[in-house]
C-alpha positions as CSV (number, residue, x, y, z in Angstrom):
1,M,32.4,4.6,-1.1
2,K,34.9,2.5,-3.0
3,V,36.8,-0.6,-2.2
4,Q,40.1,1.3,-2.1
5,D,38.7,3.4,0.8
6,V,38.2,0.4,3.1
7,M,40.6,-2.4,1.9
8,T,43.5,-3.6,4.0
9,T,47.0,-2.8,2.6
10,P,49.7,-3.9,2.6
11,V,48.5,-7.5,2.4
12,I,50.2,-10.4,4.1
13,T,50.9,-13.0,1.5
14,V,52.7,-16.3,0.9
15,G,54.6,-17.7,-2.1
16,L,53.8,-20.9,-3.9
17,D,56.6,-22.8,-2.2
18,A,55.8,-21.7,1.3
19,P,55.7,-24.8,3.6
20,F,52.4,-25.8,5.3
21,K,53.8,-24.8,8.7
22,E,54.8,-21.4,7.5
23,V,51.4,-20.8,6.0
24,A,49.6,-21.8,9.2
25,E,51.9,-19.7,11.4
26,R,51.6,-16.6,9.3
27,M,47.8,-16.9,9.3
28,L,47.7,-17.3,13.1
29,D,50.2,-14.5,13.7
30,A,48.2,-12.1,11.5
31,N,44.9,-13.2,13.0
32,V,43.4,-13.7,9.5
33,S,41.4,-16.5,8.0
34,G,42.9,-16.5,4.5
35,L,46.1,-15.6,2.7
36,P,46.6,-14.7,-0.9
37,V,49.3,-16.7,-2.8
38,V,51.4,-14.6,-5.2
39,D,54.2,-15.3,-7.6
40,D,57.5,-13.6,-7.7
41,E,56.1,-10.5,-9.5
42,G,53.2,-10.0,-7.2
43,F,50.5,-11.5,-9.4
44,L,47.7,-13.4,-7.6
45,V,47.8,-17.1,-8.3
46,G,45.5,-18.5,-5.5
47,L,44.1,-18.2,-2.0
48,V,44.7,-20.4,1.1
49,T,42.0,-20.4,3.8
50,E,41.6,-21.9,7.2
51,A,39.5,-24.7,5.7
52,D,42.4,-25.7,3.5
53,L,44.6,-26.0,6.5
54,V,42.1,-27.9,8.6
55,S,42.0,-30.6,6.0
56,K,45.3,-31.7,7.4
57,P,44.2,-32.7,10.9
58,A,40.8,-33.9,9.5
59,F,42.1,-36.3,6.9
60,G,45.9,-36.1,6.9
61,S,46.8,-39.1,8.9
62,R,47.1,-42.5,7.4
63,R,44.4,-43.8,9.7
64,H,41.8,-41.3,8.2
65,R,42.8,-41.5,4.5
66,S,40.4,-44.4,3.9
67,L,37.6,-42.4,5.5
68,A,38.5,-39.5,3.2
69,A,38.4,-41.7,0.2
70,F,34.9,-43.0,1.3
71,V,33.7,-39.4,1.7
72,D,35.0,-38.6,-1.7
73,L,33.0,-41.5,-3.2
74,L,29.8,-40.2,-1.5
75,T,30.3,-36.5,-2.3
76,G,32.1,-36.7,-5.6
77,D,34.6,-34.1,-4.2
78,A,38.2,-35.2,-3.8
79,R,39.5,-31.7,-2.9
80,W,39.8,-32.2,0.9
81,A,41.6,-35.5,0.6
82,A,44.0,-34.0,-1.9
83,K,44.6,-30.9,0.3
84,A,45.2,-33.2,3.3
85,T,48.4,-34.4,1.7
86,A,49.5,-30.9,0.6
87,L,52.9,-29.6,1.9
88,T,53.1,-26.2,0.3
89,A,50.8,-23.2,-0.3
90,G,50.8,-24.0,-4.0
91,E,49.3,-27.4,-3.3
92,L,46.9,-26.1,-0.7
93,M,45.5,-23.1,-2.5
94,T,42.3,-22.6,-4.4
95,T,43.0,-21.1,-7.9
96,A,39.5,-20.0,-8.8
97,V,39.6,-16.9,-6.7
98,I,36.8,-14.3,-6.7
99,T,38.3,-10.8,-6.7
100,A,37.5,-7.1,-6.6
101,L,38.8,-3.9,-8.1
102,P,39.9,-0.8,-6.2
103,G,37.3,1.4,-7.9
104,E,34.3,-0.8,-7.3
105,S,31.7,0.3,-4.9
106,V,31.4,-1.4,-1.5
107,E,27.8,-2.1,-2.2
108,V,28.6,-4.2,-5.3
109,V,31.4,-6.0,-3.5
110,A,29.3,-6.7,-0.4
111,Q,26.7,-8.3,-2.7
112,R,29.3,-10.4,-4.4
113,M,30.6,-11.7,-1.0
114,L,27.1,-12.7,0.1
115,E,26.1,-14.3,-3.2
116,R,29.3,-16.3,-3.5
117,G,29.5,-17.1,0.3
118,V,33.1,-15.8,0.7
119,K,34.5,-13.7,3.6
120,R,37.3,-11.8,1.8
121,L,38.2,-10.7,-1.7
122,P,41.7,-10.0,-3.0
123,V,41.8,-6.6,-4.7
124,L,43.6,-6.6,-8.0
125,E,44.9,-3.8,-10.2
126,G,46.4,-5.0,-13.5
127,G,46.5,-8.5,-12.1
128,R,48.7,-7.6,-9.2
129,L,47.5,-7.8,-5.6
130,V,47.1,-4.3,-4.2
131,G,44.9,-5.0,-1.2
132,I,42.3,-7.4,0.4
133,V,38.8,-6.5,1.5
134,S,36.9,-8.5,4.1
135,R,33.5,-8.4,5.6
136,R,34.9,-6.6,8.6
137,D,36.5,-4.0,6.3
138,L,33.0,-3.3,4.8
139,L,31.6,-2.7,8.3
140,R,34.2,0.0,9.0
141,S,32.1,2.6,7.1
142,F,29.5,2.3,9.9
143,H,32.1,3.2,12.6
144,R,31.3,6.9,12.4
145,S,29.6,9.2,14.9
146,D,26.3,10.9,14.0
147,A,28.1,14.2,14.3
148,E,30.6,13.2,11.6
149,I,27.8,12.0,9.3
150,A,25.8,15.1,9.9
151,A,28.8,17.3,9.0
152,E,29.4,15.5,5.8
153,L,25.7,15.6,5.0
154,T,25.7,19.4,5.4
155,R,28.7,19.8,3.1
156,K,27.0,17.6,0.4
157,L,23.7,19.5,0.6
158,L,25.6,22.7,0.1
159,S,27.3,21.3,-3.0
160,V,24.1,20.4,-4.8
161,R,24.3,21.7,-8.3
162,Y,21.3,24.0,-7.9
163,A,21.5,27.5,-6.5
164,P,21.2,27.7,-2.7
165,E,17.8,29.3,-3.0
166,D,16.5,26.4,-5.0
167,H,16.4,24.1,-2.0
168,T,16.1,24.4,1.7
169,V,16.8,20.7,2.6
170,T,18.4,20.0,5.9
171,G,19.1,16.7,7.6
172,K,19.4,15.3,11.1
173,V,21.1,12.0,12.1
174,E,20.3,9.6,14.8
175,N,21.9,6.2,15.2
176,G,23.0,6.5,11.6
177,V,19.5,7.2,10.3
178,V,19.2,10.4,8.3
179,T,16.0,12.3,8.2
180,L,15.7,14.9,5.4
181,D,13.3,17.9,5.7
182,G,12.7,21.0,3.7
183,M,11.9,21.8,0.0
184,V,13.6,21.2,-3.3
185,R,12.9,23.0,-6.6
186,V,11.0,20.2,-8.5
187,D,10.1,16.6,-7.7
188,N,13.0,15.3,-9.8
189,D,15.4,16.9,-7.2
190,L,14.1,14.7,-4.4
191,P,16.1,11.6,-5.4
192,V,19.2,13.7,-5.9
193,V,19.3,14.9,-2.3
194,E,18.3,11.5,-1.1
195,G,21.1,9.9,-3.1
196,L,23.6,12.3,-1.6
197,A,22.6,11.2,1.9
198,R,22.6,7.5,1.0
199,G,26.1,7.8,-0.4
200,I,27.7,9.0,2.9
201,P,29.7,6.4,4.7
202,G,28.0,5.3,8.0
203,V,24.5,6.0,6.9
204,V,22.2,3.1,7.8
205,H,18.9,4.4,6.4
206,V,17.4,7.6,4.9
207,V,14.0,9.0,5.7
208,N,13.1,11.6,3.0
209,R,10.4,14.0,4.3
210,A,11.4,16.8,1.9
211,G,8.8,18.2,-0.5
212,F,9.1,20.1,-3.7
213,R,7.8,23.3,-5.3
214,E,7.5,24.0,-9.0
215,L,9.1,27.4,-9.7
216,A,7.3,29.8,-11.9
217,P,9.1,30.3,-15.3
218,H,11.3,33.4,-15.6
C-alpha cells in the first residue's frame, strides 16, 4: 500500500502571514495537531504544531519571559522562548520538515515517523503539498473485515504468475491473521505467495503452512 492510498487530501493549510489566533482556531476547528504552512504557489515552507502554539501560554507573558530565558540557558535551546513571542505562522513554524512522497510505501513512512518521533508527514510532489499522512491514516489499512481481506487474498493467489495447476495454496483469515495452506511448485515459490498475503491492506500477520513439490522435468 502506498502513501497516496491513505493520505488525507485536500489539506488544511495556513499562509506565512496567518495571525496566531487564526492558526489556533483553524487547528481546533479541524481537530488536527499540526498545520502545513505554504506559500502563494502551494509550496511547503514549514509546519506549525500544537507545541508551537502552546509556547505562547507557557512563556508568552512578561512575567514568564525571565523563566524562559533561564530555561534556555540550561538547555541551550531558545526556540520556545522565540516562538512564545511569535505573532504569525511564519514566525511559529518549523522549517526543517520531514516529508513523504505519494508513491512511498506505508511501511517505510511508518518507520520514518517512529524513528523521527513525529505524528504526521506532509506529502509532497514536485515540492508542492498534495496531502498529509498521519499515524491515524496509517492505521486505516487495518479497518477491514476478514471477509474483505480473504476476498482480496483469493484474487491475488489466482493472479500468481504460475499456471493454476502449479499451486494449490489457499488462505483463511481470522482477526487479520492469514494462514496459508496447500502446495506450490518449488520452494522458491513459498515467499512469493507469502509476500502476496503480506501486501494486502489489513493483514496483521501471515502464517505460512504451505509446502512445495519439485515437478519432474518435461
